[in-house]
C-alpha positions in Angstrom: 4.0 110.1 25.0 3.0 106.9 23.3 4.3 103.6 24.7 4.2 102.0 21.3 7.1 104.2 20.0 9.4 102.9 22.8 10.8 106.4 23.1 11.9 105.8 26.7 14.0 102.8 25.7 15.5 104.7 22.8 16.3 107.7 25.0 18.0 105.4 27.6 20.2 103.8 24.9 21.2 107.2 23.5 22.8 107.9 26.9 20.3 110.5 28.1 19.1 110.7 31.7 15.5 109.9 32.4 13.1 112.0 34.5 10.9 110.2 37.1 7.9 110.5 34.6 10.1 109.0 31.9 11.1 106.1 34.2 7.4 105.3 34.8 6.9 105.4 31.0 10.0 103.1 30.6 8.4 100.5 32.9 5.3 100.5 30.6 7.5 100.2 27.5 9.4 97.3 29.0 6.2 95.6 29.8 4.9 96.1 26.2 8.2 95.0 24.7 8.5 91.9 26.9 5.0 90.7 26.4 5.0 91.4 22.7 8.3 89.4 22.3 6.8 86.6 24.3 4.2 86.1 21.6 7.1 85.2 19.3 9.1 83.2 21.8 8.1 79.9 20.2 8.3 81.4 16.6 4.5 81.0 16.2 2.5 84.2 17.1 -0.9 83.0 18.0 -3.9 85.3 18.1 -4.9 84.1 21.6 -1.5 85.2 22.9 -1.8 88.6 21.2 -5.3 89.0 22.7 -3.9 88.1 26.2 -1.1 90.6 25.8 -3.6 93.3 25.0 -5.7 92.3 28.0 -2.7 92.2 30.4 -1.5 95.6 29.1 -4.9 97.2 29.6 -5.0 95.8 33.2 -1.5 96.8 34.1 -1.1 100.1 32.2 -4.7 101.3 31.7 -3.9 101.8 28.0 -5.5 100.1 25.0 -3.4 98.5 22.3 -4.3 97.0 19.0 -3.2 93.6 17.8 -1.1 95.5 15.2 0.7 97.4 18.0 1.6 94.2 19.7 2.8 92.5 16.5 4.9 95.6 15.6 6.5 95.7 19.1 7.2 91.9 18.8 9.2 92.5 15.7 10.6 96.0 16.3 13.6 97.2 14.4 15.3 97.8 17.8 16.2 94.2 17.9 18.3 94.5 14.8 20.6 96.9 16.7 21.0 94.8 19.9 19.6 91.6 21.4 16.3 91.8 23.3 18.0 90.7 26.5 20.5 93.6 26.2 17.7 96.1 26.1 16.0 94.5 29.1 19.2 94.4 31.1 20.0 98.1 30.5 16.4 99.1 31.2 16.3 97.0 34.4 18.8 99.4 36.0 16.2 102.2 35.7 13.2 100.2 37.0 12.2 99.5 40.5 12.1 95.9 41.8 8.3 96.2 41.8 8.2 97.1 38.1 10.6 94.3 37.2 8.5 91.8 39.1 5.3 93.1 37.6 6.8 92.5 34.1 7.7 88.9 35.0 4.3 88.2 36.5 2.6 89.6 33.4 4.9 87.5 31.3 3.6 84.4 33.1 0.0 85.3 32.3 0.9 85.6 28.6 2.9 82.3 28.5 -0.1 80.5 30.0 -2.6 82.1 27.5 -2.8 79.1 25.2 -2.8 76.5 28.0 0.5 75.0 27.0 4.1 76.0 27.7 6.8 75.3 25.2 10.5 74.8 25.9 11.1 78.1 24.0 8.7 79.9 26.3 10.5 78.5 29.4 13.8 79.6 27.9 12.4 83.0 27.1 11.1 83.4 30.7 14.5 82.5 32.1 16.3 85.0 29.8 13.9 87.7 30.9 14.3 87.0 34.6 18.1 87.1 34.3 18.0 90.3 32.1 15.7 92.0 34.7 18.2 91.0 37.4 15.6 89.3 39.6 16.6 86.8 42.2 14.7 83.6 42.7 13.5 85.0 46.1 12.2 88.1 44.4 10.5 86.1 41.7 8.4 84.1 44.2 7.9 87.0 46.6 10.1 85.7 49.4 11.5 88.3 51.8 12.8 88.3 55.4 10.5 89.4 58.1 
């Protein structure tokens, strides 16, 4: 199953239940979708950000993506049907806390790719963190002994 098609996300929104394998696939799709959208967070998709997304996706999923894959995911027709945060929020219920945190950590890598952070990127990060239902403690890795 190709991550680029975002079929797990589409299946989830159709109301179908996901198998364990599909949930793992969903985590990868959420990662792709989030990182791709991050490249457009400040309305200026830079090639350095796209390259960083490809690098991070390879590191975290073991799969190669083209620059075109990233740009298509950043501007997917899915977002015409519902806001990006709504997709993330619904998906977050099917992801483990580890997968959600992995997505946010990967997002930080992409945001810092061009050595500057815009207000739009900070806002995008905060929206993603809320949509993924991560607490501040979870985000920084704080847990009771």
